[in-house]
Residue frames as qw, qx, qy, qz and C-alpha x, y, z in Angstrom:
[[0.205, -0.801, -0.208, -0.522, -19.32, -24.19, -11.79],
 [0.724, -0.664, -0.134, 0.132, -18.07, -25.01, -8.28],
 [0.714, -0.037, 0.038, 0.698, -14.44, -24.36, -9.27],
 [0.168, 0.599, 0.177, 0.762, -15.34, -20.87, -10.47],
 [0.497, -0.798, -0.181, -0.287, -16.99, -20.11, -7.12],
 [0.811, -0.427, -0.054, 0.396, -13.91, -21.30, -5.23],
 [0.546, 0.232, 0.112, 0.797, -11.63, -19.13, -7.38],
 [0.081, -0.725, -0.202, -0.653, -13.86, -16.11, -6.84],
 [0.665, -0.729, -0.151, -0.053, -13.95, -16.64, -3.08],
 [0.774, -0.216, 0.013, 0.595, -10.16, -16.97, -2.92],
 [0.353, 0.448, 0.168, 0.804, -9.77, -13.82, -5.01],
 [0.323, -0.817, -0.219, -0.425, -12.10, -11.88, -2.70],
 [0.738, -0.647, -0.056, 0.183, -10.15, -12.83, 0.39],
 [0.708, -0.023, 0.122, 0.695, -6.79, -12.13, -1.30],
 [0.172, 0.759, 0.209, 0.592, -7.95, -8.66, -2.38],
 [0.416, -0.877, 0.013, -0.238, -8.13, -7.34, 1.16],
 [0.843, -0.397, 0.137, 0.336, -5.07, -9.34, 2.26],
 [0.644, 0.343, 0.173, 0.661, -3.03, -7.88, -0.61],
 [0.030, -0.856, -0.079, -0.510, -4.04, -4.36, 0.42],
 [0.669, -0.739, 0.079, -0.009, -3.00, -5.00, 4.01],
 [0.841, -0.130, 0.193, 0.488, 0.35, -6.44, 2.87],
 [0.456, 0.605, 0.165, 0.631, 0.97, -3.55, 0.47],
 [0.251, -0.897, 0.013, -0.363, 0.38, -0.99, 3.25],
 [0.804, -0.548, 0.138, 0.185, 2.66, -2.94, 5.61],
 [0.758, 0.122, 0.219, 0.602, 5.43, -2.93, 2.99],
 [0.179, 0.821, 0.140, 0.524, 4.80, 0.75, 2.28],
 [0.484, -0.859, 0.081, -0.145, 5.46, 1.53, 5.94],
 [0.809, -0.355, 0.296, 0.364, 8.71, -0.48, 5.69],
 [0.176, 0.800, -0.320, -0.475, 9.62, 1.52, 2.57],
 [0.465, -0.093, 0.829, 0.296, 9.79, -1.72, 0.55],
 [0.446, 0.508, -0.090, -0.731, 8.57, -0.26, -2.73],
 [0.317, 0.227, -0.832, -0.395, 9.29, -3.34, -4.92],
 [0.008, -0.200, -0.947, 0.251, 7.22, -5.41, -2.49],
 [0.325, 0.470, 0.349, -0.743, 4.41, -2.83, -2.62],
 [0.432, 0.410, -0.451, -0.664, 4.33, -3.04, -6.42],
 [0.200, 0.064, -0.969, -0.127, 4.23, -6.87, -6.26],
 [0.103, 0.357, 0.823, -0.429, 1.26, -6.86, -3.88],
 [0.375, 0.512, 0.092, -0.767, -0.56, -4.21, -5.94],
 [0.371, 0.286, -0.719, -0.514, -0.07, -6.37, -9.03],
 [0.079, -0.139, -0.976, 0.148, -1.51, -9.27, -7.01],
 [0.253, 0.448, 0.487, -0.706, -4.45, -7.05, -6.10],
 [0.426, 0.450, -0.306, -0.723, -5.04, -6.32, -9.79],
 [0.269, 0.128, -0.922, -0.249, -4.84, -10.03, -10.64],
 [0.072, 0.294, 0.866, -0.398, -7.42, -10.83, -7.98],
 [0.345, 0.486, 0.181, -0.782, -9.65, -8.11, -9.39],
 [0.365, 0.281, -0.665, -0.588, -9.51, -9.85, -12.78],
 [0.177, -0.104, -0.978, 0.023, -10.85, -13.03, -11.19],
 [0.146, -0.679, -0.707, 0.134, -13.65, -11.26, -9.35],
 [0.114, 0.611, 0.148, 0.770, -14.69, -7.72, -10.15],
 [0.401, -0.407, -0.567, 0.593, -14.37, -5.75, -6.97],
 [0.056, -0.950, -0.242, -0.190, -15.86, -2.55, -5.75],
 [0.236, 0.715, -0.384, 0.534, -13.39, 0.11, -4.55],
 [0.673, -0.217, -0.597, 0.379, -11.59, -0.99, -1.42],
 [0.295, -0.895, -0.039, -0.333, -11.84, 0.96, 1.80],
 [0.671, 0.028, -0.418, 0.612, -9.02, 1.88, 4.18],
 [0.364, -0.806, -0.381, 0.270, -9.06, 4.01, 7.31],
 [0.304, -0.670, 0.174, 0.655, -6.12, 6.19, 6.23],
 [0.644, 0.734, 0.207, -0.056, -6.76, 7.63, 2.75],
 [0.045, 0.873, -0.458, -0.160, -3.20, 8.96, 2.62],
 [0.561, -0.279, 0.768, 0.135, -1.95, 5.35, 2.62],
 [0.688, 0.497, 0.527, 0.045, -3.95, 4.68, -0.55],
 [0.330, 0.936, -0.099, -0.077, -2.52, 7.79, -2.20],
 [0.252, -0.711, 0.641, 0.142, 0.99, 6.71, -1.22],
 [0.685, 0.047, 0.719, 0.105, 0.37, 3.22, -2.64],
 [0.597, 0.745, 0.297, -0.005, -0.86, 4.77, -5.88],
 [0.102, 0.931, -0.331, -0.113, 2.22, 7.02, -6.08],
 [0.469, -0.450, 0.744, 0.159, 4.61, 4.09, -5.55],
 [0.683, 0.326, 0.646, 0.097, 2.80, 2.15, -8.26],
 [0.405, 0.904, 0.077, -0.110, 2.85, 5.17, -10.55],
 [0.093, -0.826, 0.529, 0.171, 6.64, 5.37, -10.21],
 [0.631, -0.174, 0.743, 0.137, 6.97, 1.70, -11.26],
 [0.213, 0.365, -0.544, -0.725, 6.01, 2.66, -14.84],
 [0.473, 0.223, 0.834, -0.179, 2.83, 0.53, -15.05],
 [0.124, 0.336, 0.707, 0.609, 0.62, 0.11, -18.08],
 [0.249, -0.153, 0.005, -0.956, -2.05, 2.82, -18.38],
 [0.665, -0.278, -0.547, -0.425, -4.73, 0.11, -18.12],
 [0.627, -0.264, -0.635, 0.366, -3.38, -1.17, -14.78],
 [0.156, 0.017, -0.296, 0.942, -3.06, 2.37, -13.46],
 [0.449, -0.244, -0.230, -0.828, -6.71, 3.10, -14.25],
 [0.731, -0.297, -0.597, -0.148, -7.80, -0.16, -12.58],
 [0.520, -0.163, -0.556, 0.628, -5.69, 0.54, -9.49],
 [0.080, -0.162, 0.099, -0.979, -7.05, 4.10, -9.28],
 [0.628, -0.311, -0.376, -0.606, -10.56, 2.63, -9.23],
 [0.751, -0.246, -0.599, 0.129, -9.73, -0.10, -6.66],
 [0.435, -0.136, -0.441, 0.773, -8.00, 2.35, -4.32],
 [0.048, -0.853, -0.519, 0.036, -10.84, 4.83, -4.76],
 [0.367, -0.346, 0.093, 0.859, -8.48, 7.61, -5.91],
 [0.356, 0.816, 0.316, -0.328, -10.29, 10.59, -7.42],
 [0.663, 0.594, 0.183, 0.417, -9.25, 11.98, -10.81],
 [0.001, -0.946, 0.155, -0.285, -8.06, 15.20, -9.17],
 [0.659, -0.626, 0.415, 0.042, -5.92, 13.27, -6.66],
 [0.872, 0.170, 0.346, 0.301, -4.59, 11.10, -9.47],
 [0.457, 0.801, 0.039, 0.386, -3.53, 14.19, -11.44],
 [0.278, -0.895, 0.296, -0.186, -1.84, 15.70, -8.37],
 [0.809, -0.368, 0.440, 0.131, 0.04, 12.45, -7.75],
 [0.787, 0.450, 0.239, 0.349, 1.12, 12.27, -11.38],
 [0.182, 0.914, -0.136, 0.335, 2.55, 15.79, -11.04],
 [0.551, -0.732, 0.392, -0.086, 4.38, 14.75, -7.85],
 [0.946, 0.028, 0.265, 0.183, 5.83, 11.67, -9.56],
 [0.652, 0.631, 0.029, 0.419, 7.89, 13.81, -11.92],
 [0.166, -0.923, 0.249, -0.242, 9.51, 15.82, -9.12]]
């Protein structure tokens, strides 16, 4: 039981750290790095179910989602990331339309 608690605590701390790293890489235009950290974020979410994450600049979250969208992710991961980044369905649809341009 103790091991499970340790894993969950590590996952919680890595969730926010992964978001910070993904935004930092986004600002450096390192899209492969962004995708890696978003995949890490999704893996942490598997270990401990998270509520949607908060970020002071909502546009950053939309940009992260768009970068991930362009990486051709599985529909399941895209839905999970949309939830974690607190992206509305209407914003998601708009970003999907932008992806194809």
